[in-house]
C-alpha positions as a Markdown table, in Angstrom:
| # | Residue | x | y | z |
|---|---|---|---|---|
| 1 | Met | 244.4 | 139.1 | 31.7 |
| 2 | Arg | 241.0 | 136.8 | 32.2 |
| 3 | Ile | 240.1 | 137.1 | 28.6 |
| 4 | Trp | 243.4 | 135.3 | 27.8 |
| 5 | Arg | 242.7 | 132.7 | 30.2 |
| 6 | Lys | 239.5 | 131.9 | 29.1 |
| 7 | Arg | 241.0 | 131.9 | 25.6 |
| 8 | Trp | 243.5 | 129.4 | 26.7 |
| 9 | Ser | 241.4 | 127.2 | 28.3 |
| 10 | Ala | 238.9 | 127.0 | 25.6 |
| 11 | Leu | 241.8 | 126.0 | 23.3 |
| 12 | Arg | 242.9 | 123.3 | 25.8 |
| 13 | Glu | 239.5 | 121.8 | 25.8 |
| 14 | Lys | 239.2 | 121.8 | 22.0 |
| 15 | Met | 242.7 | 119.9 | 22.2 |
| 16 | Lys | 241.5 | 117.4 | 24.8 |
| 17 | Leu | 238.4 | 116.7 | 22.4 |
| 18 | Lys | 240.6 | 116.1 | 19.7 |
| 19 | Trp | 242.8 | 113.8 | 21.6 |
| 20 | Tyr | 240.1 | 111.8 | 23.4 |
| 21 | Gly | 238.3 | 111.8 | 19.6 |
| 22 | Ala | 241.1 | 110.4 | 18.0 |
| 23 | Gly | 241.9 | 108.0 | 21.3 |
| 24 | Val | 238.4 | 106.6 | 20.8 |
| 25 | Val | 238.3 | 106.3 | 17.0 |
| 26 | Ala | 241.7 | 104.3 | 17.4 |
| 27 | Ala | 240.6 | 102.2 | 20.1 |
| 28 | Ile | 237.2 | 101.2 | 18.2 |
| 29 | Ala | 239.4 | 100.3 | 15.4 |
| 30 | Val | 241.7 | 98.2 | 16.9 |
| 31 | Ala | 238.9 | 96.7 | 18.7 |
| 32 | Trp | 237.0 | 95.9 | 15.2 |
| 33 | Phe | 240.1 | 94.0 | 14.2 |
| 34 | Ala | 240.7 | 91.9 | 17.2 |
| 35 | Ser | 236.9 | 90.7 | 17.1 |
| 36 | Leu | 237.6 | 89.8 | 13.3 |
| 37 | Val | 240.6 | 87.8 | 14.7 |
| 38 | His | 238.8 | 86.2 | 17.7 |
| 39 | Ala | 236.0 | 85.4 | 15.3 |
| 40 | Ser | 238.1 | 83.3 | 12.8 |
| 41 | Gly | 239.0 | 81.3 | 15.3 |
| 42 | His | 242.8 | 81.7 | 15.2 |
| 43 | Ala | 243.4 | 83.5 | 18.5 |
| 44 | Pro | 246.1 | 82.1 | 20.6 |
| 45 | Leu | 245.4 | 82.7 | 23.8 |
| 46 | Gly | 247.0 | 85.5 | 25.3 |
| 47 | Leu | 249.2 | 86.5 | 22.0 |
| 48 | Val | 246.2 | 88.1 | 20.4 |
| 49 | Ser | 245.4 | 90.4 | 23.3 |
| 50 | Leu | 249.1 | 91.3 | 23.4 |
| 51 | Gly | 248.7 | 92.1 | 19.8 |
| 52 | Val | 245.7 | 94.0 | 20.3 |
| 53 | Gly | 247.4 | 96.0 | 23.2 |
| 54 | Ala | 250.5 | 97.1 | 21.3 |
| 55 | Val | 248.8 | 97.8 | 18.4 |
| 56 | Leu | 246.4 | 100.2 | 20.3 |
| 57 | Gly | 249.5 | 101.5 | 21.9 |
| 58 | Ala | 251.2 | 102.3 | 19.2 |
| 59 | Ala | 248.2 | 104.2 | 17.6 |
| 60 | Val | 247.8 | 106.1 | 20.8 |
| 61 | Ser | 251.5 | 107.0 | 20.4 |
| 62 | Val | 251.5 | 108.3 | 17.2 |
| 63 | Ile | 248.6 | 110.2 | 17.8 |
| 64 | Ala | 250.2 | 111.5 | 21.0 |
| 65 | Arg | 252.9 | 112.4 | 19.3 |
| 66 | Lys | 251.0 | 114.5 | 16.5 |
| 67 | Gln | 248.9 | 116.6 | 19.2 |
| 68 | Gln | 252.0 | 116.8 | 21.2 |
| 69 | Val | 250.6 | 115.1 | 24.7 |
| 70 | Ala | 253.3 | 115.4 | 26.8 |
| 71 | Gly | 252.2 | 114.5 | 30.5 |
| 72 | Gly | 252.7 | 111.2 | 31.4 |
| 73 | Arg | 249.9 | 110.9 | 33.8 |
| 74 | Gln | 247.4 | 112.0 | 31.2 |
| 75 | Leu | 249.0 | 109.9 | 28.7 |
| 76 | Val | 248.9 | 106.6 | 30.8 |
| 77 | Gly | 245.5 | 107.2 | 32.3 |
| 78 | Ser | 244.4 | 108.1 | 28.8 |
| 79 | Val | 245.9 | 104.9 | 27.5 |
| 80 | Ile | 243.8 | 102.6 | 30.1 |
| 81 | Val | 241.0 | 104.3 | 29.0 |
| 82 | Phe | 241.2 | 103.7 | 25.5 |
| 83 | Ala | 242.1 | 100.2 | 26.2 |
| 84 | Ile | 238.9 | 99.7 | 28.5 |
| 85 | Val | 237.2 | 101.5 | 25.1 |
| 86 | Ala | 238.7 | 99.0 | 23.0 |
| 87 | Ile | 237.9 | 95.9 | 25.3 |
| 88 | Val | 233.9 | 96.9 | 25.4 |
| 89 | Ala | 234.1 | 97.8 | 21.5 |
| 90 | Glu | 235.4 | 94.4 | 20.9 |
| 91 | His | 232.9 | 92.6 | 22.8 |
| 92 | Ala | 230.1 | 94.9 | 20.9 |
| 93 | Trp | 231.8 | 94.0 | 17.6 |
| 94 | Leu | 231.7 | 90.1 | 18.6 |
| 95 | Tyr | 228.1 | 90.7 | 19.6 |
| 96 | Leu | 227.0 | 92.0 | 16.0 |
| 97 | Asp | 229.3 | 89.2 | 14.5 |
| 98 | Tyr | 226.8 | 86.7 | 16.4 |
| 99 | Arg | 223.6 | 88.7 | 15.0 |
| 100 | His | 224.9 | 88.6 | 11.7 |
| 101 | Glu | 225.7 | 85.0 | 12.0 |
| 102 | Trp | 222.2 | 83.9 | 13.2 |
| 103 | Leu | 220.2 | 86.3 | 10.7 |
| 104 | Ala | 222.5 | 84.5 | 8.0 |
| 105 | Gln | 221.6 | 80.7 | 9.5 |
| 106 | Thr | 218.1 | 81.8 | 9.7 |
| 107 | Ala | 217.8 | 83.1 | 6.0 |
| 108 | Lys | 219.4 | 79.6 | 4.9 |
| 109 | Ser | 217.6 | 77.3 | 7.2 |
| 110 | Pro | 214.4 | 78.5 | 8.7 |
| 111 | Gln | 213.6 | 75.9 | 10.8 |
| 112 | Val | 216.6 | 77.7 | 12.9 |
| 113 | Ala | 214.0 | 80.1 | 13.8 |
| 114 | Ile | 211.1 | 77.4 | 15.1 |
| 115 | Phe | 212.7 | 77.8 | 18.4 |
| 116 | Arg | 213.4 | 81.4 | 18.7 |
| 117 | Thr | 212.3 | 84.4 | 16.3 |
| 118 | Glu | 215.2 | 86.3 | 16.8 |
| 119 | Pro | 218.7 | 86.5 | 18.1 |
| 120 | Leu | 219.3 | 87.2 | 21.6 |
| 121 | Pro | 219.2 | 91.1 | 22.9 |
| 122 | Pro | 222.8 | 92.1 | 24.5 |
| 123 | Thr | 222.0 | 91.8 | 28.0 |
| 124 | Lys | 221.0 | 88.3 | 27.5 |
| 125 | Tyr | 223.7 | 87.3 | 25.0 |
| 126 | Phe | 226.8 | 88.8 | 27.5 |
| 127 | Ala | 224.4 | 87.2 | 30.4 |
| 128 | His | 224.8 | 83.7 | 28.6 |
| 129 | Glu | 228.4 | 84.4 | 27.4 |
| 130 | Trp | 229.4 | 85.4 | 31.1 |
| 131 | Ser | 230.0 | 82.0 | 32.5 |
| 132 | Pro | 232.8 | 81.5 | 35.1 |
| 133 | Gln | 235.6 | 80.0 | 32.5 |
| 134 | Asn | 234.8 | 83.2 | 30.1 |
| 135 | Ala | 234.9 | 85.8 | 32.8 |
| 136 | Ala | 238.2 | 84.6 | 33.9 |
| 137 | Leu | 239.2 | 84.5 | 30.0 |
| 138 | Trp | 237.9 | 88.0 | 29.7 |
| 139 | Cys | 239.5 | 89.6 | 32.5 |
| 140 | Leu | 242.8 | 88.1 | 31.4 |
| 141 | Asp | 242.1 | 89.3 | 28.2 |
| 142 | Ala | 241.2 | 92.8 | 29.5 |
| 143 | Val | 244.6 | 92.8 | 31.6 |
| 144 | Leu | 246.8 | 91.8 | 28.9 |
| 145 | Ile | 245.5 | 94.6 | 26.5 |
| 146 | Val | 245.8 | 97.1 | 28.8 |
| 147 | Ala | 249.4 | 95.8 | 30.0 |
| 148 | Gly | 250.3 | 95.5 | 26.1 |
| 149 | Ala | 249.3 | 99.3 | 25.1 |
| 150 | Val | 250.7 | 100.9 | 28.5 |
| 151 | Gly | 254.2 | 99.2 | 27.7 |
| 152 | Thr | 254.0 | 100.0 | 24.2 |
| 153 | Val | 253.5 | 103.7 | 25.0 |
| 154 | Phe | 256.6 | 103.3 | 27.3 |
| 155 | Val | 258.4 | 101.8 | 25.0 |
| 156 | Trp | 257.5 | 104.3 | 22.2 |
| 157 | Arg | 258.4 | 107.4 | 24.4 |
| 158 | Gly | 261.8 | 105.8 | 25.5 |
| 159 | Gln | 261.0 | 106.0 | 29.1 |
| 160 | Arg | 260.1 | 103.3 | 31.7 |
| 161 | Ala | 258.0 | 105.2 | 34.2 |
| 162 | Pro | 255.6 | 108.0 | 33.6 |
| 163 | Glu | 257.2 | 111.4 | 34.5 |
| 164 | Pro | 255.4 | 113.7 | 37.1 |
| 165 | Asp | 252.9 | 116.5 | 35.6 |
| 166 | Ile | 254.1 | 119.7 | 37.0 |
């Protein structure tokens, strides 16, 4: 009996690892696309965030169906974690875009490098970007992404509230 429990436990751990790995990959891919939209300058306030959440929720729903994730609480909790990963990854992609543009500008016009020889490191970049106005927009962006993702998962699962785990 103990051997069976150990094998079942190991199988469950592998399934969870696959679930979380696939969800993180989906979140990072969606974040990359979101950063491209935001960097393009054609990002209406709120609509892109809801769209990002909806796309993330749809991707997670497909992954959940394929991997037969049944628990409502586990699914909702995981979607929230994946949305947070997407938010962090989106800002990381935007930082990488900033570095790329900075390096391209210094290669094009060396006079830009007179004042600063390197782009800002991530800590200084995010400290500079974290103004009170930007902080409010970032928080609104995060709430809308989470709401869009969780809402889409509920719609795709055909339920309005999470089912209790028994």
